[in-house]
N, C-alpha and C positions, 0 to 999 in steps of 0.2 A: 728793857726786858719785857714789860707788859705788852708793847706793840709787837714784838717779835713772837710772843706766844700766840697772839691773835692771828698772825699770818701763817701759822702752821696749818697744813691740811689736817683733816680728821684722821686720815691714815697715819700721818707722821705723828700726830699728838697721841694717838692710841698706842703706837709703838713706844714712844718716850715714857708714857705713863706706866706701861708694863715693865719697862726697864728701870723704873723709879728715877728717871732723869728729869721728869717734869711732874710737879704735884698737881692733882686735881684742884686743890685750893687755889694755887697760883693761876691756873688756867681759867677757872670760873671767875676769879676776881678780875683778871685781865679783860675778860669778855664784858663783865658788868661795867668796869671802868670805861671801856671804849663806848659801850652803849650809852652810858650817862653823858659822856663827852659829846657824842655825835647826835644825841636825841634833839637838842635845840636846833641843830643844823638840818637834819634829814627828816625828823618827825616820823620815824619808822616803827615806833612801839606805841601801843595803847596801854600796855601794862608791863612793868618790870617787877620780878619777884626776887629781889636781891637777897633778902634775909633767908628765905627758904632755900634758894640756890646755894648760898654759902654753907648752910647747915648740911645740905646733902653732899657738898664737896668735902666737908670735913669728915663725914661718915665714909665717903668713898676713899679718902686718904687713909683713914684708920683701917679699913678693910684690906688695903694693900699692905700696910705695915704688919697686919696679922697674918698675911699670906693666904687670905681667903680666895676662893675661886671667884673670878670676876667675869662680867659680860664683855662682849666685843666693843662696846662703846663706853666702858667704865670711865667715869670722870669727865666725859666730853660734854661741853655746854651745847645746847641747841635752842632754837626758837620755834614757836608754833603760830601759824596764822590764826587770827582771831575769829575765824569761822569754826575752828576745830576744838572740840571739847577738851578741857584740861581740869582734872579733879582738883577742887580747892583753889583754882586760879581763875580770876575774872575772865569771862569770854563774852564779848559784847556783840559780835557779828557786825561791828561797825555801825550799830544802830542805837540812837539815843534811848529808846525805851528799854534796851537791854544793857544799859551802862553799868549796872551793878549785878548782872547775872553771874552766878558762880556754879558751874556744873558739879554734880555729885560724883562723876566718874570721868576717866579719860576715854577719848576715842580709842578704838582698838589699835590704830597705827601708833598713837602716842604711847599707849600702855606698853607696846612692844619695844619701843625705843628706851623707855624707862626701865623695863625689865633687863635690858642689856647694859644698864648703868649710865645712860645719858641723863644729863641734868638740865632741866628747863630753866632758862633765865628770863623769858618774857614772851609776850604775845605781840605779834607784828600786825601792822595796820592793814585794813581791807576796806573798800567801799561797802556801803550797806548791803549785807548778804552777798558780797562778791559780785555785784550786779553790773560792773562795767570795767573797762580796760584802763582806767586811771584810778589812782588810789587817793580818794578824798572822801570825807564824810562830815556831816554836821556835828558829829561827836568829837572829832579830833583835828579837823582841817586837812591840809594837803601834805602828802609825803613827797619828798624831792629825790631827784636822781643824783647819786653821788658823783657821776661823771659831769654833770652840769646842773646846778641847782635851779636853773630856770626851765628845766625840762621835767616832764612827768617820769616817774619810775615805772610806768605801766601798771597793769592790774589784771586780775584783782589781787594777786599775791604780791603787790608792789612792796609792801613793807618787808616781806620775807626776802625778796631779791635785793632790795637796797641794803638791808642789814648784812646780807651775805657778801655782796660786792664790797661793802665798806669794811669787811674783815671783823665784824663783831662776833660772829660764830662761823664755823665751817659748815654746820648742818642746820637746815631749816625745813620745817614741815609746811607745805603749801597746799593749795587745791587747784583743780583745773576742770572747769565746766564748759569751756569753749576756747581755751588757750590761756587760762588765767595763771598757769605756771610758766608756760613757754614764752608768752608775751613779755612779762617783766624780766625773765631770764635774758631775752634778747636785748631789751632796753638797757639792762644793767651789766651785761657782759659776764653772766654766770651760766651755769648748767641747769637746765630745767627739764625733768623727765615727766611725761604723762605715760605711765606704764600701761600694759595690756589691761583691759577691763577685768577686774577680779584679782589681779596680781597682788595688790594690797587691799585688804578688806575695807569697805566703806561702811562704818557702823552708824553713820548719821543720815544715809540716804533714805528718804521717806518712800520713794518708789524704787526699791532695790532691784526689781525685775526690769523696769524700763530705764534704769539709771544711765546717765551720760556724764556724771561728775566723778572726780577722782581725788583722793588724798595722796599727795605726791612729795617727792624729795626735791629740794633745791640746794645746790652746793656750788663750790668754786671749781671742782675737778670731777671728772667722770669716775675716778677711783672712789671718791667720797660718795658719789651717788650709788655705786655698787655696794659700799658699806652700809648705807641706809637701807637699800633694798634687802640686804641680807638680814637685817633686823626686822623690817616691816612686812615683808612678803610672806605669803603662806595662807592656807585656808582658814576660814572662821565661819561658824554657823550663821552669823549675822548677815553675811553677803553671799547669796546663791551663786554669783559669778565666780567667787573665790574657790568654791568647792571642787571645781574641775581643773583648777590651774595646776600645771605640773610643778613639781619641786625643782628648784634651780639653785645651783651653788654660785652665789654672787660674790662672796667675799674672797674665796681662795684662788679664783682664776686670775693669773697674772696678766698684765698688759702684753699684748702680742703685736709687734709692729707689722706683722704680716696678716693681720686680721682681715684686711681688705683685699688681699691678693686673690684674684680670680672671682671676686664677688661681682654679680651683675647688678648694676645700679641704673635705675631709670630716673630721669630728672626733668623738672619743669619749673620755669621761673614764676609763672602765674597762670591761672585759668584764662581762657580767651576773654579779652576785653578788660582785664584787670591790670592796672599800671604797676610798674616796678621802678623805683627811683634809680637813676643812672649809677649812683654810687653803690647802692645795694647790688645792682646787676653786675657791676665790675667785681665786687668782692665775691659774689656768687660764682661767677665764671672762674675766678682764681681758685675758689674752693673746689670746683669741678676738676680743674687741672691738677690740683693737689691729690684728689681722690684717684684720678687716673694714674698719677705718679706713684701712688701706693699700690698699684696693681689692679685696680678695679676696672671692670669693663663697662663703659658708659654708653647709655642710649637714651635719647630724649623721648618724652611722651607729650602729647599736646594739651592735656588738661581739660579737654572738652567734657562737659557734663559734671564738672566739679564746682559749679557756682552754688555753694551749699548754704549760704547765709539765710536765704528765705526759709529753707527747710528747718535749719537749726532754730530760727527765731520762733516759728510756730510751736515747735516742741518745747523749747526752753521757756518762752514767755508764758505759755499756757500753764506749765508747771509752776512758774513763779506766781501767776495770778491765783492759782489754787492755794499756794502756801501763804502768800503775803497780803492778799486783799483783806482778809479779816483783821490783820494787824493794822493796816492803814485805816480801816474803818474805826478801830478803837482809838487811834491817836493820829489823826490826819496831819496835824501840824508838826509832828515829830520827825517826819521823813522828808528827804529832799525832793524838790520838784522833778528832778531827773528820774529818781527811783519810782515816783508815783506815775510819771508819764510812761515808763516802760511797762508797769503793771497794767495801766489803763489800756495800753495798745493791744493787749492780748484779748480784750473783749470782742474784737472783730473776728476772732477765729472760732469757727464752729467745731463741734465734736467730729464732724465728718472731715474737716480740714486737718484736725489733729491726727486722725487715723490715717489720712492720706500722707501726711508727713512721716508717720511711722512706717508706712509702706515704702516711701522714698528712702528712709534710713536703711532699710534692708537692701534696696537697690544699690545704694552707695556702697554698702559693705561688700556686695558681690562684685561691684565694679573695681574696688580696690583689690579684692582677692584676685581678680583676673589679671591685674597688673603684676601681681606676685607670681603668676604662672611663668613670666619671663624675667623675674627679678628677685634678688635677695633683699634689696633695700630700695626705698624711694628717697629722693633728696629734692629739697626746694628751699628758698629763703623762708625763714621763720616769719618775717614781716616785710612789707613792701618799702618801708622807710624807717629811719631812726625815730627815737622817742619824740613825741609831740611836745609843744610848749606846755609848761606848767599852767594849769587852769583850763586846759582843753576839756570839753565835755563830749560824751558819747553821741550827742545829737548835733555837734558841730560838723562843719565840713573838714576835709583833710587835704592838705596841699602836698602834692607829689610832683617834683620837677617843675614847680611854678604853676601848676594847674590845680584848681580846687575841685574836689569830688565830694558828693554827698555820701553818707553812709560809711562811717568809720569802720564798722565791723567788716563790711564786704571788701573795703579797699585797703585797710591797713594790715589785716591778718587773714587773707582769704584761705590760707592753708591750715589753720589751727583747728577750727570747728569741725572740719571733716572727720578727724580721727577721734574726737570725742564721740561722734555719732557711730563710727564703725568699730570702735574698740581697739584699733591697732596701736601698738606702742610707738610713741614719737618723742624725740628728744631735741632740744635746742642747745647747740654749743656755739661759743663765740667763733667767728671766722675773720675778725679784724675790726679796725676802726674806720668809720666813714670820714669824709673830709671835715665834717662838723665836730669831729673828736669823739663821737658817740659810738658805742659798740653796735655790731651787726651780728645777727644769729643765723646759723644754718640748721635747718630741721632735717633729721634723718628718721625714717619710718621703717618698721620691720613687720613681718607677719605676726599674727596673734601668738602670744606666749614665746616669741623669740626675743624676749627682753635681754637675756644675757648676750646674744649675738649682737643686738643693737648697741649695747653698752661697749662691747669689745670694738665694734666698728667706730663708734664715737670716740673712744679712747685713742685708737690708732690715729684718727684724724686730729684730735686734740694735740697729741704728741708731735705731730708733723707740723703744727702751726707755731709761729713765733708767739710767745706769751704776750698777753695784753700788758701795756705799761701800768704803772701804779695808778690806782684810782685817784683822780684829782683831789677829792675831798680829804683823802688820807695824806696824799703828798703835801698838801698845804697845812697839815697839822691838825 
């Protein structure tokens, strides 16, 4: 019974709770039991808050029994990435010096989920301050991929994606600064949305005006992502980008199998000079055929001018240096060599180079906008190959079709950083398994504030695909 509860989608569980067919107490207990059972295998949590979660579940059940009005997520367990503040629950940022940090308040996105009745069961692992696309840290070690324990779960929201894929909860809060939601979503065969800039307020962004980072949903189904968006989205005074975001009805819109009919889709496998693994290319071409079969009008674009990693790195690493160099100076032995190397690398960038990169960011935005003059959606592989071996580092080379390439960011996920810079909504959905048995993701992108349309298109694609098989770490007990 416990495992069957964990395998419910959030939409299904919410319906059963309202019908009093499933108890919040049983649902939260099942999530905690699975988390505790799989933690020694996956290492996807830095903190579990079982006692607090069970107390909230009992209060949620009592409210149902009294007939109280309840929120749309009443009694549903969820997890939060350890970069995102949670009131009264340890939030370490994956960093040793913050191992006992306990925030005084929730991030806005978390507060909104809790206001709708969701119950936090724990904080999921992230590398130090979300600084790379693998999930490991001197604080907790390595997080493993539930499809293959010898592969990385991706990052930096690796714990969130691994826990979601493993069925611990249906709902997870992640973050995305260059692909950190979509990369692990692709690696773990789940759904990862980076919404339009401002769609979900980011209350922890230190540079709210120049922000390129997002607090995001991770789920197993697009319908569950819509449910999270319904709770999390909307303006808040902490985030200037959120103030102009249009109101959208995410929860009530039913899935429409014709959502892609007549849609103009422009697609590209990779920017010029960037490789794509033959297995990923095969699954990408099959996905394009499926989109066309759903009624979409397909047209290729060449990807020229979208080699964005150098631009992203100037902006991102300069921000990191401003934020983290004082911390490293205080406790240089507490941070990993990889984290320190990334911060040190930003010393080469001048203020002029930073501003030139910001000019280039605007140029990229306008270039993407021009594509949407002839398209409703853009489509590309989320990543150029499946999950890397466990223990891979961001400064290692990457092997694609037997050839080694330097610069993992530029070669493994050339398409994710672009949309952090431009603000367009982008979602990774599973599109099949490669021959190594690991999931492959398809990225769909829409115009600014067309998040509902993007989710409808992704859901239509999702429903046309054969579901992925049972995750091996679960199938093996």
